[in-house]
N, C-alpha and C positions, 0 to 999 in steps of 0.2 A: 474432399480435395485431394488430388493425387499428382500434384505437380513436383517434379524433381528440380532441384536447384544445385547448379554445379559448384557452388561455394561450399557445400557441405561434403563431409567425408563419405557419406552414405546416401545413395538415391532413396527418395521418399518411399519407393516401392519396396526397398530393402527393409525399411522399418515396419512396413506393413506385414512383410513376410515373416519377420522375426516375431511380431505379435501373434500371427496366425500359428507359427510353430509352437509358441508357448501354450496357446489355447488347446491345440491338439494334443500336446504332451500331457497337460493337465487332465484332459478328458480320459486319455489312455490310463493314466495312473489312478483314476477313480475319484477325482475331485468333483464334487456336485456342482460347483460354480467357480469361475475364475474371472478375474480382471487383471489386465496388464498395461503397463505404460512403458513405451520405448522413447528415448529422447537422445538428441545430441545437440551440443552447442559449442560455439567458439567465439573469441573476441580478443580485443586488445585494448589496453589502457596505458596512457602516457601521462606523467606528471612532470611539470616544470616548476622549479622553485628558485626564486631570485635569478631568473634568467638562465639557469642551468637545468639540464635534464637530470631529474632525481630518479625516476623509475620508468622502465618500459616493461610491461607485463603482457604475456600471451596466455590465453587459457583455451583448452579444448577438452570437453567432457562428454561422456556418454554413459548411458545406464539403462537398465531394465528393472523395473519393480513389478513383483508378482504378489497378488493377493488371491489366495485359494480359500475355499470353503469346503469343509467336510461336514455336511448337514449344517448345524448352527455353530460349528467351531471354525474359527478364523486363523489363518497363518500368513505371515508375510516374509518375503525375502527379496533380496536385490543383488545385482551384479553389474559390473562394468565390462565384463567379458561377453562378447557376442557369439562366441563359438557354440556350435551345437551341444557339446558336452557341458559347457557352462550353463546354457539354458536348461538342460535336463536336471542338472544338479540343483539349480535355483528352484525349479518346480518342486523337486522332491524335498528340498529343505523347508519350503513353505508348507508343504503337506504334512511333513513331520511336526512342525510347530503346531499346525492346526489340531493334530491328533491329541496334543497335550494341553490344549487350551480349554477353558470351561465353555460349556454351551451358553449361548446368549440368543434368546428368542427375537431379538431386534437386529441381529446380524444378517448379512446377505446383500445380494445385489439389488438395485432399484427394480420396481415393477417395470415390465418391458415397455408399456405404453408411456413411460416417462422419459424414455431415451430420446436423445436428439436424432432426428431424421433428416430434415432439410437444413443444411449448414449455410448460413448467410455468408456472404463475402464481406469480411470485416476490414480488409485492407491493412493488415497487421504487420506485413513484412516489407521493409524498405532497406535493403542493404546499403551500407555506407563503405565504398571502396576507398577509404582514406588511408594513405600511406603513413608510415610512422613519421617520416620527415614532415608531412603536412600536419599530422596531429601535434607534433612538437611545436611547429610554427604557430598553430591555432591556439595552443595553450599559452605560448609565449606572448601572443597578442593580448590574450585575456588578462594575464597577469600584468603586463606592462600598462594596459589601460587603467588598472587599478592604482599602480604606482603614480601614474600621470595626474590622478585626481588631486593629490596633495603631497607635499613633502613630509607631512605627518604620517603617511603610509610608509613605515620604515622597514617592515619585514613581511614576510609571506610564508604561509604554510603550503602554498603551491596552487597551481591551476591544473586541472586534470581534463582530459578528453577520453571518453570510453565509448566503445562500440561493441555491442553484443548481438549475436544472432543465434537462433535456435530453431529446431523443428522437432515435432513430437507426433506419436501416435498413441491413442488410447483405444483399448478394445476390451470386450467381455464376451462371456460365453452365451449371452442372449442375442448375439449376432451384431452387435454394435462394433464399428470400426471408424474412427475419424481422427483427424488431426491437421495441422497446418504449420507453416513456418511463421516465426515472429522475429521482430527486431526491437531493440531498445537502445537509444543513444544518449549520452550524458556529457555535459559540460559544466564544470564547477570552478570556483575560485574562493580561497579563504585568505584573508590578509590581517595584518596586526597594525593598529594605529597607536601613536604615542610612543613613549619611551619609559624605561625603568619601572617605577611603581605605578605609572599612569598609562598602562597599555590596555588596549581593549581589542578583542578579536571578533570578526563576524564573517560570514560567507554568503554566497549565493549560487544558485545552480538552475539548470534548465535540463529537462529531459523529455524526449518524444520518441514515437516509433519512427517517424520520419526525420532524417537529419535536416532536411530543408526547412523544417518547422521549428528548430531550435532558435532560441534567442541569439542574437549576434554576440560573438566572443567578447567584444569590447563593452557591450552593454552589461554583460554578466560581471566583468571585472569592475566596471565603474560602480555598479550596484553594491558589490561586496565592499568596495572602499568607502562608499558613502555610508553604509550601514555601520562599518567599524568606526568611522569618525564620529558619527552621531552618538556613539555610546561613550565617548570620552566625558570625563567630569561626572560620571554617574554617582549618585548618592542615595541614601535611604530616605524614606518618607515616614511620616507619622503613622502610627498604628491607627486603624479605624475601619469603618465600613464605607466603601465607595463603589461607584460603577467601575466595571472592568471590561475592557475590550480586547479580545483575542485577535491579533493580526491573522490574516488568512492562512499562512503556513502553520500556525500553531492551532488555529481554529479547527483544522482537519483532525488534530489529535482529540479535540473535544467530541467531534463526530464519531471518532473511533471508540471513545469511551461508551457512547450510546449504543454503537453496534455490538460491542463486547457484552453489554448488559442484556441485550435482547437476542443474543445467539444461543443456539440449542444447548451447547455444552454447559453454559452457565445456568440455563433454565432447568434442565432436567436434574442437575445436581442441587437445585434450589440454593444457588450461590450468587443470586442477582437481586439488587434492590428493586429491579422492574419485573419481578416474578408476577405472573398472571396479569400482565398489563395490556394484553391484546384487546383492542376496542376502547381503550381508556385514554383520556386526555393526558398527554406527557408534555407537550410543548404548547406554546401560545397558539391561537387559532390561525395566525397568519403563516405559521411554518408548514412547508410541504417538502418532503424528501422523497426522491424518486431514484430508482435503480434502473440503469440503462445499459445492459450488457452488450447490446448490438451496435454501439456507437462506433462508426468507422475510425480507425486509428486510435481508438481509446486505449489508454494505458492499462486498463483492467477489463477490456472487452473479451468476450468469450462466447462461442456458440453453444458451449456445454460446460458443465462444472467438472470437478475432479472425479465425479462418479458417472460421467457420461449423460447425465440428466440435462435436458434442454433448458437453457437459460431463457428468461423472458423479462421484458420491461414490466415494472409494477411500481405502484405507489406504496411506499413504506409508511409514510406519515402523510395524512390529509387533514387539513384544518386542525393540526396539532394532535390528531388521534392516531395511535399506532394501529396500522392495518395489517402488519405481518412481521413475523420473526425472521431470523436468519438461520435456516435449518439445512442439514444434510439428511441423507436417508436414515441413518442411525439415530440421530437426535430427534428427528421427526417421529420415528416409531416410539421412541422413548416417551414423547409427549402426546402421542396419539394424534399427530398432525402430519400432513403431507410435507415432503421436502420442498423447499423453496428454490432449490437449485444453487445453493450457496456452499457446497462442499468445496473448500478452498478459500472461501472469503466472499466479500461483496464485490459487485461489478459496477464500476463507475457510478458511485453513490453521490448524488448532488442535492444539496439544500438549495431550494429555489431562491435565487438572488432577490434582494429587495431593490429599493429605488436609490439608495445612497451609494456613492463612491467612497474611497477611503477617507478623503477629506470631509465628505458629508457625515460619515460616521463619527468622526472626531468632533464635529459641530454638534451632532445629536447627543453625544456623551456629555460635552460641556466641561466637566471637571471629573477626573479620575485617572485610572491606570491603563495604559496601553501595553499589553503583554507581547513581546516579540520572541521570547525564548522560555521554554519550560526546562526546569532543572530537577533531577532526581525522580523518584517514584513515590507517589503517595495517594494512591486511589484504592479504596476498599469497596469492591463490587458487591460485597454482601450488604453493607450498610449504605453505600453511596458516598461515604465520607471522602472528601477531596482535599488534599494539601500538597501544594508544590512549591518549590523554589522557582522564582522567575526573575527575568530581566526585562527591561522595557523602558517606557518613558512616562513621565507625569504630564498630564494635560490640564491646562486651565483655559477657560473660555474657548474651548474647541481647538486649541492649538498646543503643539508640543512645546513644553517649557525646558525640560532637562531630562537626561538619562537617569534611570533608577536601577539600583543593584542591591544585592544582599537583603532581599525581602521575600516574603512568602505570601501566597494567596490561599485561602481556605474556605470551604463551603460544603454543601452536599449536592451531589450531581442531580438528585431529584429536584431540588430547588433551582439549580443552575439552569437546567433545561427548561423549566417552567418560567424562569425569570429572564429568558432572552428577550431583549427589547427590539433588536433589529438584526437583519443579515445583510451584509453589504454586497454590492455587485462587483467587487474587486476579486473575482474568483481566480484562483491560482490552480492550474492543472498540473499536479505532480505525481498522482498515484490513483488509487481506487476510491478515494474519498475527496470530494471536491466541495469547496465552500468559499464564500467571501469572508470578510471579517465578521465576527460575532460579537454583539454588545450585550453584556449582562447587566441587569439592574443594580445588583449589589453583590459584593463579596467581602470577606474580612481580609484586610491587608496587614500583615505583621511586618512592622518596620521598627522605627525608634520608639 
């Protein structure tokens, strides 16, 4: 793609020329291989709190990152200065670093036949020409909608409207050069219900590439308010072993735990409880997980990964069996496997939804804990041991009875993945990992 957009400080062709200049200077200086990333971005964010403007922020950034190889030695340097002298200095700094690093037989660019050639149109750029005045008005409408839900919503941490745009070029000495503009927009609200010692906070947000696809500001505010109100009167429950259901926003974190455990860095260092799990049953047979990097307007869509390797749709889990890891070129070589095009992370990873909506998932659980917030860090990826503080709701006869707080859940990730009972169809799209609510057969709840 070679389209120039007037909203950016630099024409797209200028970024291409800067990348070409870096590659030429690296070749002239004797580098055996080189890759370069050139990017610029800008945006604005507005926050309104209790009806008053709290912050107005503007950002504009640019940068060039250069990775050079001298044989099997690697060096990296970066700069935010686009002048010819700065580019030369950055190349030479990266080359000097490479000269003093140890040789690594897995270092180097991807094989040429892995590079992306035909770049699909992913429709990732939707500029939002929203003025500061309109952003303030929209944030105010969002917050006011929350206050209007109930007089018990007595305070706010603010409603925010953010719009970000960027464009980039990635190139390497194997002849690849590609890039495109992107956008991402965001609307959020966080409010406080109750008073004095009986206060509870909660929030809600929506994010999309296209501002027209954002949830209505009033809906975001009302959802934040209802969630905060629902948490009032929270109490602990008895310690025991019960079914646990992860609400969709926190279920994505569980999917993230799985991705980390089957990613190349953890695997080649032998620091994963899912070591040597390729081709083995990890989930129940009904679980299917698919990666879809070419989804139009996807929040994690990309024609190529951070190493310019072509991305492709693939099944990661079929019938509960692991079909592939998440590898970049380096970790793949360490494991003796090809890259999966995941330098930089996963791309629109989706657990296939089941038949139940949120209410249906609660009915299926019957009695147990609904988790709506995870607190603290307590995941040991070597052993799989999992222990987190949580907040949520106690469920009886398939219906929410009361809020729950000051409790923990514990288990082992290997057992948790195996003990998934159902995946809901209440999929919430907020990032690279997408899933509905996830119901687990049992976990240990630490309460009273």
